[in-house]
C-alpha positions as CSV (number, residue, x, y, z in Angstrom):
1,M,54.9,28.4,91.1
2,P,55.6,32.1,90.4
3,T,54.2,34.6,92.8
4,T,52.5,37.7,91.7
5,P,53.6,40.9,93.2
6,S,51.2,42.4,95.7
7,P,49.5,45.6,94.3
8,V,50.8,48.9,95.5
9,P,48.3,50.3,97.9
10,R,46.5,53.5,96.8
11,P,47.2,56.5,99.0
12,A,44.6,57.0,101.7
13,T,45.6,60.5,102.6
14,I,46.8,63.6,100.8
15,A,50.2,63.3,102.6
16,E,50.5,59.7,101.2
17,Y,49.4,60.9,97.8
18,I,52.2,63.6,97.7
19,A,54.8,61.1,99.0
20,A,53.9,58.7,96.1
21,A,54.1,61.5,93.5
22,P,57.2,62.1,91.4
23,A,60.0,63.4,93.6
24,A,60.6,66.4,91.4
25,G,57.0,67.5,92.0
26,Q,56.7,67.0,95.7
27,P,57.9,70.5,96.8
28,L,55.4,72.2,94.5
29,L,52.7,69.7,95.6
30,R,53.4,70.4,99.3
31,A,53.2,74.2,98.6
32,L,50.0,73.8,96.6
33,Y,48.5,71.7,99.4
34,G,49.4,74.3,102.0
35,V,47.7,77.1,100.0
36,L,44.6,75.0,99.5
37,K,44.5,73.8,103.1
38,R,44.7,77.4,104.4
39,A,41.9,78.5,102.1
40,A,39.6,75.8,103.3
41,P,40.7,74.7,106.8
42,Q,37.3,73.2,107.6
43,A,37.1,71.2,104.4
44,Q,37.2,67.4,104.5
45,E,40.2,66.0,102.7
46,V,39.5,62.9,100.8
47,I,41.0,60.8,98.0
48,K,38.3,60.2,95.3
49,W,39.2,58.6,91.9
50,N,42.8,58.5,93.2
51,T,42.8,62.3,93.4
52,P,43.0,64.6,96.4
53,F,39.7,66.5,96.9
54,F,38.6,69.2,99.4
55,I,34.8,69.0,100.1
56,E,32.5,71.0,102.3
57,P,30.4,68.6,101.8
58,R,30.3,69.6,98.2
59,F,33.2,69.8,95.8
60,V,35.4,72.8,96.6
61,Y,38.5,71.8,94.5
62,A,40.9,69.1,93.7
63,F,44.5,68.7,92.6
64,S,46.5,65.9,91.0
65,A,50.1,65.0,90.3
66,H,51.5,64.0,86.9
67,K,54.9,63.2,85.5
68,A,56.0,66.8,84.9
69,H,53.3,68.9,86.4
70,A,50.5,69.2,88.9
71,S,46.9,70.1,88.0
72,F,44.7,72.3,90.1
73,A,41.0,71.8,89.5
74,P,38.7,74.5,90.9
75,P,35.0,74.7,90.0
76,A,34.2,75.9,86.4
77,A,32.9,79.2,87.8
78,A,36.2,80.0,89.4
79,L,38.1,79.3,86.2
80,A,35.6,81.6,84.3
81,H,35.9,84.3,87.0
82,F,39.7,84.3,86.9
83,Q,40.0,83.8,83.1
84,E,41.9,87.0,82.5
85,A,44.4,86.4,85.3
86,L,44.9,82.9,84.0
87,Q,46.0,84.0,80.6
88,T,49.7,83.6,81.4
89,L,49.2,80.0,82.6
90,K,48.4,76.9,80.7
91,T,44.9,75.7,81.4
92,T,42.7,72.9,80.1
93,K,38.9,72.7,80.1
94,G,38.8,72.1,83.9
95,T,42.3,72.6,85.3
96,I,45.2,74.9,85.8
97,V,48.5,73.2,84.7
98,L,51.4,73.9,87.2
99,P,54.7,72.7,85.8
100,Y,57.1,71.3,88.5
101,D,60.0,73.4,87.1
102,H,58.1,76.7,87.5
103,P,57.3,78.6,90.7
104,L,53.9,78.1,92.1
105,P,51.7,81.2,91.5
106,E,50.7,81.2,95.2
107,G,48.8,84.5,95.2
108,L,46.6,83.6,92.2
109,I,46.0,80.0,93.5
110,R,45.1,81.4,96.9
111,Q,42.6,83.9,95.3
112,I,41.0,81.2,93.2
113,A,40.8,78.8,96.2
114,E,39.2,81.4,98.5
115,Y,36.7,82.3,95.8
116,S,35.9,78.6,95.4
117,V,35.3,78.2,99.1
118,Q,33.1,81.3,99.3
119,R,31.0,80.1,96.2
120,V,30.5,76.6,97.8
121,R,29.3,78.1,101.0
122,E,26.9,80.5,99.2
123,R,25.3,77.7,97.1
124,R,21.8,76.6,97.7
125,S,21.8,73.4,95.7
126,D,22.7,70.1,97.3
127,G,24.5,68.7,94.3
128,F,28.1,67.6,94.8
129,W,29.4,69.5,91.7
130,E,28.7,73.1,91.0
């Protein structure tokens, strides 16, 4: 009787998530994680929908690993606020695309992350999303 391979466990922590990401992207992902962690040191780090999230207890931001790039997903208000500064980077409707073979724009990511943290702390609504 053939045996079925046991499923690969999903990462339970951000460190496990980065370790399971493509090897070429791990340095950028570690740097991105460091910037985001410093901007929100009190945030809870969770894996939701197989994606690393920072929450306080509402959504602050998330990031994800893909084959050739990472995606940083701040709230929509942060993307709108930094729209001009983001013109040199590829963006989608809700993310900033960070190719593994390009340097991480740490200064801009830090500014967006800090802005996102401040907005979440100033919000009066109880909804998870902005």
